[in-house]
C-alpha positions in Angstrom: -128.7 -175.3 -251.4 -130.4 -178.5 -252.6 -129.1 -181.1 -255.3 -129.3 -180.0 -258.9 -131.3 -183.2 -259.7 -134.3 -181.8 -258.0 -134.4 -178.5 -259.9 -137.1 -179.3 -262.3 -139.4 -180.4 -259.5 -138.8 -177.3 -257.5 -139.4 -175.1 -260.7 -142.6 -176.6 -261.2 -143.6 -176.4 -257.6 -142.9 -172.5 -257.6 -145.5 -172.0 -260.6 -148.3 -172.4 -257.8 -146.3 -170.7 -255.0 -148.4 -168.0 -253.3 -146.9 -164.4 -253.5 -146.9 -164.3 -249.7 -144.5 -167.0 -249.4 -141.8 -164.7 -250.3 -141.7 -163.0 -247.1 -140.6 -166.3 -245.4 -137.9 -167.4 -247.8 -134.2 -167.6 -246.4 -131.0 -168.5 -248.2 -131.3 -171.9 -246.8 -134.7 -172.7 -248.0 -135.2 -170.3 -251.0 -137.0 -172.1 -254.1 -134.7 -172.7 -257.1 -135.6 -170.6 -260.1 -134.1 -169.8 -263.4 -131.6 -166.9 -262.8 -131.2 -164.9 -265.9 -131.7 -165.1 -269.5 -128.1 -165.5 -270.2 -127.0 -167.9 -267.3 -128.0 -171.3 -265.8 -127.1 -172.7 -262.4 -126.9 -176.2 -264.3 -125.1 -175.7 -267.4 -122.6 -173.1 -269.1 -122.5 -172.2 -272.7 -119.4 -170.5 -274.5 -119.5 -169.1 -278.0 -115.8 -169.1 -279.0 -113.5 -169.0 -282.1 -111.9 -172.4 -282.8 -108.2 -171.9 -281.7 -109.1 -170.4 -278.3 -109.6 -173.8 -276.9 -106.2 -175.1 -278.0 -106.1 -175.0 -281.9 -103.2 -173.4 -283.6 -103.2 -169.8 -284.5 -103.3 -170.7 -288.2 -106.4 -172.8 -287.7 -108.0 -170.2 -285.5 -107.5 -167.7 -288.1 -109.6 -169.8 -290.5 -112.1 -171.2 -288.1 -115.8 -170.0 -287.5 -117.1 -169.3 -284.1 -118.4 -172.7 -282.6 -120.2 -173.4 -279.2 -118.9 -175.3 -276.3 -120.9 -176.3 -273.3 -120.1 -177.9 -270.0 -121.5 -178.4 -266.5 -124.7 -180.2 -265.6 -125.8 -182.4 -268.7 -128.7 -184.1 -267.0 -130.9 -183.2 -270.2 -128.1 -182.9 -272.5 -128.4 -179.3 -272.3 -124.5 -179.1 -272.4 -124.2 -181.3 -275.6 -124.0 -179.1 -278.6 -125.5 -180.5 -281.6 -123.0 -182.2 -284.0 -122.5 -179.8 -287.1 -123.8 -176.6 -285.6 -121.9 -173.7 -287.2 -122.5 -170.2 -288.0 -123.6 -169.3 -284.4 -123.7 -165.6 -283.7 -125.4 -165.5 -280.2 -126.3 -168.1 -277.5 -128.6 -168.3 -274.4 -128.9 -170.8 -271.5 -132.1 -171.5 -269.7 -132.5 -173.7 -266.8 -132.3 -177.2 -268.6 -132.2 -176.0 -272.2 -129.9 -174.1 -274.5 -130.5 -171.8 -277.6 -128.2 -170.8 -280.4 -128.7 -167.9 -283.0 -127.3 -168.6 -286.4 -126.2 -165.8 -288.7 -129.1 -166.5 -291.1 -131.6 -165.6 -288.4 -132.5 -169.3 -287.6 -132.7 -170.5 -283.9 -131.5 -173.9 -282.8 -132.5 -175.6 -279.3 -131.4 -178.5 -277.4 -131.6 -180.0 -274.0 -134.8 -180.5 -271.8 -137.8 -180.1 -274.1 -140.7 -181.1 -271.6 -142.4 -177.8 -272.6 -141.4 -177.4 -276.0 -138.8 -175.0 -275.0 -135.9 -176.3 -277.2 -138.0 -176.4 -280.5 -138.2 -173.1 -282.1 -141.5 -172.6 -284.1 -141.5 -173.9 -287.6 -140.7 -171.0 -290.1 -139.2 -168.8 -287.5 -136.5 -166.6 -289.2 -135.2 -163.1 -289.1 -134.1 -163.3 -285.6 -131.5 -160.9 -284.2 -131.9 -161.6 -280.4 -132.6 -164.7 -278.2 -133.2 -165.2 -274.5 -133.8 -168.4 -272.4 -136.0 -168.4 -269.4 -136.9 -171.0 -266.8 -138.6 -173.4 -269.1 -139.4 -170.9 -272.1 -137.7 -169.0 -274.9 -138.0 -165.8 -276.5 -136.8 -164.5 -279.9 -136.7 -160.9 -281.2 -137.1 -160.5 -285.0 -135.6 -157.9 -287.2 -139.0 -156.4 -287.6 -139.2 -155.6 -283.8 -141.6 -158.2 -283.0 -141.2 -160.9 -280.4 -142.0 -164.6 -280.6 -142.2 -167.1 -277.5 -142.5 -170.6 -276.9 -142.1 -173.5 -274.4 -143.9 -173.4 -270.9 -146.5 -171.0 -270.7 -148.0 -171.8 -267.2 -147.8 -168.1 -266.3 -148.4 -166.9 -269.8 -144.8 -166.0 -270.3 -144.8 -167.1 -273.9 -148.1 -165.3 -274.8 -146.7 -162.1 -276.3 -149.0 -159.1 -276.2 -150.7 -158.7 -279.5 -150.1 -155.2 -279.9 -146.3 -155.4 -279.0 -143.9 -154.0 -281.7 -140.8 -151.9 -282.2 -138.8 -154.0 -279.5 -135.0 -153.4 -279.4 -134.3 -156.0 -276.5 -135.9 -158.8 -274.6 -135.1 -160.5 -271.3 -136.4 -163.8 -270.0 -137.2 -164.5 -266.1 -138.2 -167.6 -264.4 -141.8 -167.5 -265.5 -142.2 -164.1 -267.1 -141.0 -162.1 -270.0 -139.8 -158.4 -270.6 -139.4 -156.4 -273.7 -137.7 -153.0 -274.3 -139.3 -151.0 -277.1 -137.7 -148.3 -279.3 -139.5 -145.6 -277.5 -137.5 -146.3 -274.2 -140.6 -148.0 -272.6 -140.8 -151.4 -271.0 -143.6 -154.1 -271.5 -143.7 -157.3 -269.3 -146.1 -160.3 -269.4 -146.3 -164.0 -267.8 -146.4 -164.8 -264.1 -146.9 -161.6 -261.8 -147.2 -163.0 -258.3 -144.6 -160.6 -257.3 -145.4 -157.6 -259.7 -142.5 -158.6 -261.8 -144.4 -157.8 -265.0 -146.0 -154.7 -263.8 -143.7 -152.0 -265.0 -143.7 -148.9 -262.8 -146.1 -146.3 -264.1 -144.3 -143.5 -266.1 -141.0 -145.6 -266.6 -139.6 -144.3 -269.9 -136.1 -143.3 -271.4 -135.1 -147.0 -270.7 -131.7 -148.3 -272.5 -131.3 -151.7 -271.1 -133.4 -154.3 -269.2 -132.7 -157.3 -267.0 -134.9 -160.1 -265.7 -134.0 -161.8 -262.5 -136.0 -164.7 -260.8 -139.1 -162.8 -260.1 -137.9 -159.0 -260.5 -137.2 -156.8 -263.2 -134.5 -153.9 -263.7 -134.4 -151.0 -266.0 -131.4 -148.9 -267.0 -132.4 -145.3 -267.8 -130.8 -143.0 -270.3 -129.7 -140.8 -267.4 -127.6 -143.5 -265.9 -130.1 -144.4 -263.1 -131.8 -147.8 -262.2 -135.3 -148.7 -261.5 -136.3 -151.9 -260.0 -139.8 -153.8 -259.7 -141.2 -157.1 -258.7 -140.2 -159.3 -255.6 -138.4 -157.2 -253.1 -138.1 -159.8 -250.2 -134.3 -159.5 -250.2 -134.0 -155.8 -251.2 -133.2 -156.8 -254.7 -135.4 -154.0 -256.2 -134.5 -151.4 -253.6 -131.9 -149.5 -255.6 -129.2 -147.7 -253.4 -129.8 -144.2 -252.9 -127.6 -141.8 -255.3 -126.7 -144.7 -257.7 -125.9 -142.9 -260.9 -123.6 -143.1 -263.8 -124.5 -146.7 -264.5 -123.9 -148.1 -268.0 -125.0 -151.9 -267.5 -127.2 -154.0 -265.2 -127.7 -157.6 -264.3 -130.5 -159.3 -262.3 -129.9 -162.7 -260.4 -132.2 -165.0 -258.5 -132.6 -162.5 -255.5 -129.8 -159.9 -256.2 -129.0 -157.1 -258.6 -125.8 -155.6 -260.0 -125.0 -152.3 -261.6 -121.8 -151.4 -263.6 -120.8 -147.7 -263.3 -119.2 -145.5 -265.9 -115.9 -145.6 -263.8 -115.7 -149.4 -263.7 -116.9 -149.9 -260.3 -119.6 -152.7 -259.6 -122.5 -151.9 -257.0 -124.6 -154.9 -255.7 -127.6 -155.0 -253.7 -130.3 -157.5 -252.6 -129.5 -161.0 -251.1 -125.8 -161.4 -250.1 -125.7 -164.7 -248.3 -123.0 -165.8 -250.4 -121.4 -162.5 -251.0 -122.9 -162.5 -254.4 -124.1 -158.7 -254.0 -120.6 -157.5 -252.6 -118.0 -156.9 -255.3 -114.5 -157.8 -254.1 -112.3 -155.1 -252.5 -110.1 -153.3 -255.2 -112.2 -154.5 -258.2 -111.9 -151.7 -260.9 -111.8 -151.5 -264.6 -114.9 -153.6 -265.1 -116.4 -153.7 -268.6 -119.1 -156.1 -268.2 -121.0 -157.9 -265.4 -123.5 -161.0 -264.9 -125.0 -162.7 -261.9 -126.5 -166.0 -261.6 -128.3 -168.1 -258.9 -126.0 -167.2 -256.0 -123.0 -165.9 -257.7 -121.6 -163.0 -259.8 -119.3 -162.3 -262.6 -117.4 -159.4 -263.7 -115.1 -158.8 -266.9 -112.2 -156.5 -265.8 -109.3 -154.9 -267.7 -105.9 -155.8 -266.1 -105.0 -153.3 -263.6 -102.8 -150.4 -264.9 -99.6 -149.5 -263.2 -99.7 -145.9 -261.7 -98.7 -143.6 -264.0 -96.9 -140.3 -263.0 -95.5 -139.2 -266.0 -97.3 -137.3 -268.8 -97.0 -138.4 -272.4 -93.8 -137.8 -274.5 -94.7 -135.6 -277.4 -92.1 -135.1 -280.1 -92.3 -133.3 -283.3 -90.9 -133.9 -286.8 -90.7 -131.5 -289.7 -90.1 -132.8 -293.2 -87.5 -131.6 -294.5 -85.6 -131.5 -291.3 -83.7 -128.3 -292.2 -85.0 -125.2 -294.0 -84.7 -125.4 -297.8 -84.3 -121.8 -297.9 -81.8 -119.6 -296.2 -81.7 -117.7 -292.8 -84.1 -120.4 -291.1 -87.0 -119.9 -293.9 -88.7 -122.6 -295.7 -89.3 -121.9 -299.4 -91.1 -125.3 -300.1 -94.1 -126.9 -298.2 -92.7 -128.5 -295.0 -94.9 -131.1 -293.4 -95.1 -130.9 -289.5 -96.0 -134.2 -287.6 -96.2 -135.1 -284.1 -95.9 -138.4 -282.0 -97.7 -138.9 -278.6 -96.8 -141.9 -276.5 -96.8 -143.1 -272.7 -95.3 -146.2 -271.8 -97.4 -146.4 -268.5 -100.8 -145.6 -269.6 -102.9 -144.9 -272.9 -102.8 -141.5 -274.4 -106.5 -140.7 -274.0 -106.7 -137.3 -275.9 -104.7 -135.5 -278.5 -105.2 -132.0 -279.7 -103.4 -130.3 -282.8 -101.5 -133.5 -283.4 -102.7 -134.1 -286.9 -100.0 -133.8 -289.7 -100.0 -130.4 -291.3 -98.6 -129.3 -294.7 -97.5 -125.7 -294.5 -98.6 -124.2 -297.7 -99.2 -120.4 -296.8 -96.3 -117.8 -296.3 -95.9 -116.8 -293.0 -93.3 -114.7 -290.7 -93.5 -117.6 -288.0 -96.6 -119.8 -287.1 -96.3 -122.1 -284.0 -97.8 -125.7 -284.3 -98.5 -127.4 -281.0 -99.5 -130.8 -280.1 -101.1 -131.5 -276.7 -101.4 -135.0 -275.4 -103.0 -136.4 -272.1 -102.8 -139.7 -270.3 -103.5 -140.6 -266.7 -99.9 -139.1 -266.0 -100.9 -135.6 -267.0 -100.8 -133.4 -270.0 -97.7 -132.5 -272.1 -97.2 -130.6 -275.3 -94.4 -130.0 -277.9 -94.4 -127.1 -280.3 -92.6 -126.0 -283.4 -92.4 -122.7 -285.0 -91.9 -122.4 -288.9 -91.2 -119.5 -291.1 -92.2 -119.9 -294.8 -91.8 -117.6 -297.7 -92.2 -119.1 -301.1 -92.9 -115.8 -302.9 -90.0 -114.2 -304.8 -88.9 -110.7 -304.3 -89.1 -108.1 -307.1 -85.9 -106.7 -308.9 -86.0 -103.1 -310.2 -83.2 -101.2 -312.1 -82.2 -98.0 -310.4 -80.9 -96.5 -313.6 -80.9 -97.8 -317.3 -78.9 -97.6 -320.6 -80.6 -97.5 -323.9 -78.0 -96.4 -326.3 -74.2 -95.1 -326.0 -71.4 -94.6 -328.1 -68.2 -96.4 -327.4 -65.9 -94.5 -324.9 -68.9 -92.7 -323.5 -71.0 -95.7 -321.9 -72.5 -94.8 -318.6 -71.3 -96.7 -315.6 -73.0 -100.2 -314.9 -76.5 -99.6 -313.6 -77.6 -100.6 -310.3 -80.8 -102.5 -309.0 -82.9 -102.6 -305.9 -84.7 -105.9 -304.4 -88.0 -105.5 -302.6 -89.8 -108.2 -300.5 -92.8 -108.0 -298.2 -92.0 -110.9 -296.0 -88.6 -112.3 -295.4 -87.0 -108.9 -296.7 -84.5 -108.2 -299.4 -81.0 -109.6 -299.1 -79.6 -107.7 -302.3 -79.7 -107.0 -305.8 -76.8 -107.6 -308.5 -76.6 -106.6 -312.1 -74.5 -108.8 -314.7 -74.1 -108.4 -318.5 -72.7 -105.0 -318.5 -70.1 -104.3 -321.1 -68.6 -101.2 -322.8 -67.9 -103.0 -326.0 -69.5 -102.3 -329.2 -72.6 -104.1 -329.9 -76.0 -105.2 -328.3 -75.9 -106.2 -324.6 -78.3 -107.5 -322.1 -78.5 -106.5 -318.4 -79.7 -109.0 -315.9 -80.9 -107.6 -312.4 -81.0 -110.5 -309.9 -83.0 -109.8 -306.5 -82.6 -112.0 -303.6 -84.5 -112.2 -300.5 -83.5 -113.4 -297.0 -85.4 -116.7 -297.4 -83.2 -117.4 -300.5 -85.7 -116.7 -303.3 -84.5 -114.8 -306.4 -86.3 -113.0 -309.2 -84.6 -111.4 -312.4 -85.5 -108.3 -314.5 -83.6 -107.7 -317.9 -82.9 -104.6 -320.0 -81.1 -104.2 -323.2 -78.7 -101.5 -324.6 -76.5 -100.9 -327.8 -72.9 -99.5 -327.8 -72.3 -97.9 -331.2 -68.9 -97.6 -332.7 -66.9 -94.6 -333.7 -67.3 -93.3 -337.3 -64.4 -92.7 -339.5 -64.3 -92.0 -343.2 -61.0 -94.1 -343.6 -57.8 -92.8 -345.0 -57.7 -89.5 -347.0 -55.3 -88.4 -349.7 -52.9 -89.3 -350.9 -54.1 -92.8 -350.1 -56.8 -94.1 -352.0 -59.5 -96.7 -350.8 -62.1 -98.9 -352.4 -59.9 -101.7 -353.3 -57.2 -99.4 -355.1 -53.6 -100.6 -354.7 -51.4 -97.7 -353.8 -47.9 -98.0 -355.6 -45.0 -96.8 -353.5 -41.1 -97.3 -353.5 -40.1 -99.6 -350.9 -38.4 -97.8 -347.9 -40.3 -94.6 -348.4 -42.7 -93.1 -345.8 -46.4 -93.0 -346.5 -48.5 -90.4 -344.7 -51.7 -92.2 -343.5 -54.3 -89.5 -342.7 -57.8 -90.0 -341.0 -60.3 -88.5 -338.8 -62.4 -90.3 -336.0 -65.6 -89.2 -334.4 -67.3 -90.4 -331.2 -70.8 -89.5 -332.2 -70.7 -86.0 -333.3 -67.5 -85.2 -331.1 -64.1 -85.4 -333.1 -61.4 -87.4 -331.2 -57.9 -85.7 -331.1 -56.2 -87.8 -328.7 -53.6 -90.4 -330.2 -54.9 -92.8 -327.7 -57.9 -93.3 -329.8 -55.5 -95.5 -331.9 -55.1 -99.1 -330.3 -52.6 -100.4 -332.8 -51.0 -100.3 -336.3 -50.3 -103.5 -338.3 -49.3 -104.7 -341.7 -49.7 -108.0 -343.4 -48.5 -109.5 -346.7 -51.0 -109.7 -349.6 -51.0 -111.2 -352.9 -50.2 -108.4 -355.6 -52.9 -107.9 -358.1 -52.7 -109.1 -361.8 -52.5 -107.0 -364.7 -56.0 -106.1 -364.4 -55.6 -104.7 -360.9 -56.1 -100.9 -360.2 -52.8 -99.4 -359.3 -52.3 -95.9 -358.1 -49.0 -94.1 -357.5 -49.0 -92.7 -354.1 -47.3 -89.7 -352.7 -44.5 -90.1 -350.1 -42.5 -88.1 -347.8 -38.8 -88.1 -346.9 -37.6 -91.3 -345.3 -38.3 -91.6 -341.6 -39.8 -93.7 -338.7 -43.4 -94.6 -338.3 -45.1 -92.1 -336.0 -48.4 -90.9 -335.0 -49.7 -87.5 -334.2 -52.9 -85.4 -334.6 -52.6 -82.2 -336.8 -54.9 -79.8 -335.4 -54.3 -77.5 -338.4 -55.6 -80.0 -340.8 -58.0 -81.8 -338.2 -56.6 -85.1 -339.0 -54.5 -88.0 -337.4 -51.2 -88.3 -339.4 -49.5 -91.7 -339.2 -46.2 -91.5 -341.0 -45.6 -95.1 -341.9 -42.2 -96.3 -343.6 -42.8 -98.9 -345.9 -40.9 -102.2 -346.0 -37.8 -102.3 -348.3 -39.2 -105.2 -350.2 -39.8 -104.3 -353.8 -42.2 -106.5 -355.8 -44.3 -107.2 -352.8 -47.7 -106.2 -351.7 -48.8 -105.1 -348.3 -52.2 -104.2 -346.4 -51.8 -101.6 -343.7 -54.3 -101.3 -341.0 -54.8 -98.9 -338.3 -57.1 -100.3 -335.4 -59.1 -97.9 -333.1 -59.9 -98.4 -329.6 -63.4 -99.4 -330.3 -62.1 -102.3 -332.7 -62.9 -100.1 -335.9 -60.2 -100.8 -338.6 -59.1 -98.5 -341.3 -57.1 -100.3 -344.0 -55.4 -99.7 -347.5 -53.6 -101.8 -350.0 -50.0 -101.0 -351.0 -47.8 -102.6 -353.7 -44.1 -101.8 -353.1 -41.6 -101.2 -356.1 
């Protein structure tokens, strides 16, 4: 290779080189040309975030992108203008550099013999830039292209009708544009056919401009080349497919495949078209004058183990019984692999179970380079209460003839009934409420209620010789008073002495002179006894009064249902 200092002269000489000369070039005598729109053999530009070059993390976080240049600086092409900020893209030509700012303005520096570093006055709205041998291109947001700098081959004379451009590339002395319809347009020097796009070329998604040859990547992953083929740089290898990116050097071409492999063809004197053995995981490529670059991911260790998939249910234990949930449990999955990324997950999103089910299985399947594994969890949910129904009922009953406690039944359509119980049953006189509580196997409950009344026995109270209605019956102390009474349970007369629960007396204040006093008949002295007189159809309770003259007593017979029969007595 010749010294860098003679590059400008050699580029100028190549402007007048005859096409036939290409057949006689060798690696030792090849003319020096600008290599790609983004690379130069004499200087390198780097668009970085301050901090990547040694600033502290805190500084880097607050800094804005900056441009750094190094390498040959004969024309100050590597000396970035002071105060240049807000840069979003850069491009390097042979002896000049370009920067695109966030506001769509282009800044240039370095060699300006042909005005290639001076962006046209008023140029704005730029979204893409490219730097060629000694010319520059800008793609505007409206899809039009602007060119400036050396125009010896017409490389900056953009075709008047060109519009709808989505990408640009600048070669040594020619230019290429990719339109939104997938077609390619070329202009400038055409000694080697580098601007004569093959007839019918369409479906293009990317373009690259080499020294004097062009490349196009099609949507089907194939590559098309044209222009100088003196070193096979446009002879695309047979069967090349699955390509995702292309790069064009001076006399060589590169393609990046979907699987991360790099394929090269064309001049290989310095090995620039032969990717290093074992190079995999490549994500971007570039090729220069006689060298190539690849951006590759670090090699991943071999993974022979499928991902670990775990399930979590919240709450972790069923909130019902017998393994049933009655609330709305949430199922989540976690899939991880320590050796390779998990590339796909199926059925792994969190799920809130809100529908009753006798058993639904939720499965998460995860895949990594180590294989596929899965985890499953089966949940039962019953949030619907069972139905409680009384088997029998009570509406009204007289004391002593109250039916047995009713029973109930539980029905449930999902988990099934667990049982039914009745509470609130009583044989006492009064109003009662029965509650039937049904339970299903999931622990849900429901209730039904029913009311009934227990009526008391009826009695007219004591009969003669004892007077009622507040009258005080006068009797000599120690004498026996016959207390006679009838008791009915509904319409049925009771005759068993067991109908009487107790007999009691209590002292009472005697009436004054205005009190009603009635002299009561007595029987011969004797003890207190109770019997039923079937002839008279009455209970007889012979009560021996206390031997306490001058006192008053209230005598009370209490029946089994709680009914009390009372009479007042004044002892003399």
